[in-house]
C-alpha positions as CSV (number, residue, x, y, z in Angstrom):
1,M,-119.7,-89.0,15.6
2,R,-117.2,-91.8,15.2
3,T,-113.8,-91.6,17.0
4,F,-110.7,-93.7,16.5
5,A,-109.3,-93.8,20.1
6,Y,-109.4,-97.3,21.5
7,P,-109.1,-98.4,25.2
8,A,-106.0,-100.4,26.0
9,K,-105.1,-102.4,29.0
10,L,-101.5,-102.2,30.3
11,E,-100.5,-105.1,32.5
12,P,-97.1,-106.1,33.8
13,G,-95.4,-109.0,32.0
14,E,-93.2,-111.7,33.5
15,N,-90.4,-109.1,33.7
16,P,-91.9,-106.3,35.8
17,E,-90.2,-103.6,33.6
18,V,-92.2,-104.9,30.6
19,L,-95.9,-103.9,30.1
20,I,-98.2,-106.0,27.9
21,V,-100.7,-103.9,26.0
22,T,-104.0,-105.4,24.7
23,F,-107.1,-103.8,23.1
24,R,-110.5,-105.4,23.8
25,D,-112.0,-103.9,20.7
26,V,-109.2,-105.0,18.5
27,P,-108.1,-108.4,19.9
28,E,-105.4,-109.0,17.3
29,A,-103.6,-105.9,18.5
30,I,-101.2,-107.1,21.2
31,T,-97.8,-105.6,22.0
32,Q,-95.4,-104.7,24.8
33,G,-93.0,-102.0,25.9
34,H,-90.3,-101.4,28.4
35,G,-91.9,-99.0,30.7
36,E,-95.1,-96.9,30.3
37,K,-93.8,-94.4,27.7
38,D,-92.5,-97.2,25.4
39,A,-95.6,-99.3,25.9
40,L,-97.9,-96.4,24.9
41,W,-95.7,-95.7,21.8
42,Q,-95.8,-99.4,20.9
43,A,-99.6,-99.5,21.5
44,A,-100.2,-96.7,19.0
45,D,-98.0,-98.4,16.4
46,C,-99.7,-101.8,17.0
47,L,-103.2,-100.3,16.8
48,E,-102.3,-98.6,13.5
49,E,-101.0,-101.9,12.0
50,A,-104.1,-103.8,13.2
51,I,-106.5,-101.3,11.6
52,A,-104.4,-101.2,8.5
53,G,-104.7,-105.0,8.3
54,R,-108.5,-104.8,8.7
55,I,-108.7,-102.3,5.8
56,A,-106.4,-104.3,3.6
57,D,-108.4,-107.5,4.3
58,G,-111.8,-105.8,3.9
59,R,-112.7,-106.6,7.4
60,P,-114.9,-104.5,9.7
61,I,-113.4,-101.8,11.9
62,P,-115.0,-101.9,15.4
63,N,-116.4,-98.9,17.2
64,A,-114.2,-97.9,20.1
65,S,-115.6,-98.7,23.5
66,K,-115.6,-96.3,26.4
67,P,-112.5,-96.9,28.5
68,A,-112.7,-98.6,31.9
69,R,-111.0,-96.8,34.8
70,T,-108.0,-99.1,34.4
71,E,-107.6,-98.5,30.7
72,R,-105.8,-95.9,28.6
73,L,-107.2,-94.4,25.4
74,I,-104.9,-94.9,22.5
75,P,-105.7,-92.7,19.5
76,L,-105.2,-94.1,16.0
77,P,-102.6,-91.9,14.2
78,A,-104.4,-89.1,12.2
79,P,-103.5,-90.3,8.7
80,M,-104.7,-93.8,9.4
81,A,-107.9,-92.5,11.2
82,A,-108.7,-90.5,8.0
83,K,-108.2,-93.6,5.8
84,A,-110.3,-95.7,8.2
85,A,-113.1,-93.1,8.1
86,L,-113.0,-93.1,4.3
87,Y,-113.1,-97.0,4.3
88,L,-116.1,-97.0,6.6
89,A,-117.9,-94.3,4.7
90,L,-117.4,-96.1,1.4
91,K,-118.8,-99.3,3.0
92,D,-121.7,-97.5,4.6
93,A,-122.6,-96.0,1.2
94,S,-122.4,-99.4,-0.5
95,M,-120.4,-97.7,-3.2
96,S,-117.6,-99.2,-5.3
97,N,-114.2,-97.5,-5.8
98,V,-115.2,-96.9,-9.4
99,Q,-118.4,-95.1,-8.4
100,L,-116.4,-92.9,-5.9
101,A,-113.8,-92.2,-8.6
102,R,-116.6,-91.0,-10.9
103,K,-117.9,-88.6,-8.2
104,L,-114.4,-87.3,-7.6
105,N,-113.6,-87.1,-11.4
106,C,-110.5,-89.2,-11.0
107,D,-109.2,-92.6,-11.9
108,E,-110.1,-95.6,-9.8
109,K,-106.5,-96.2,-9.0
110,E,-106.5,-92.9,-7.0
111,V,-109.3,-94.1,-4.8
112,R,-107.5,-97.4,-4.3
113,R,-104.4,-95.5,-3.2
114,M,-106.5,-93.4,-0.8
115,L,-107.7,-96.6,0.8
116,D,-104.3,-98.2,0.8
117,P,-102.9,-98.1,4.4
118,K,-99.3,-98.1,3.1
119,H,-99.8,-95.2,0.6
120,S,-99.4,-91.7,1.8
121,T,-102.5,-89.6,0.9
122,K,-102.9,-85.9,1.5
123,L,-105.6,-85.1,4.0
124,P,-107.5,-82.6,1.8
125,R,-108.0,-85.3,-0.8
126,I,-109.5,-87.7,1.8
127,K,-111.6,-84.8,3.1
128,E,-112.9,-84.3,-0.4
129,A,-113.7,-88.0,-0.9
130,L,-115.5,-88.1,2.5
131,E,-117.6,-85.0,1.5
132,A,-118.5,-86.8,-1.8
133,L,-119.9,-89.6,0.4
134,G,-121.9,-87.1,2.6
135,K,-119.4,-87.2,5.5
136,R,-117.3,-84.6,7.2
137,L,-113.8,-85.1,8.6
138,V,-113.5,-83.6,12.1
139,V,-110.1,-83.2,13.7
140,S,-109.9,-82.6,17.5
141,M,-107.2,-82.0,20.0
142,D,-106.9,-83.5,23.5
143,E,-104.5,-83.4,26.4
144,A,-101.5,-85.8,25.9
145,A,-101.4,-88.7,28.3
């Protein structure tokens, strides 16, 4: 099973009230926040933008490492996690957008929109596309940090 929760390191910046957040699996994702709560919120937003950039550029999305004791797990927001899952499933299947559109009996533009990080897509439609690729979307719940 593939999860989309990435370990992040929070370290004090030059100003002790500011925490710098980095992700070892997604090195381009670097942000900061004033205090822990803001830093964690900024981390989720930064991670989402970094993964969206990878999808938009056609780059790989790394597997999430296990967190070290000093790291915090930052989950990718659910809508982006679903799009990332579809992106990866399509790549794994070596299938084009046109081929998936045929399987879904829709226009290729709809598949393009499903993969567009900036376009809002309903979860049932992404679930249907994943099923057409032989995958299953699983949603889980965890305790908040």
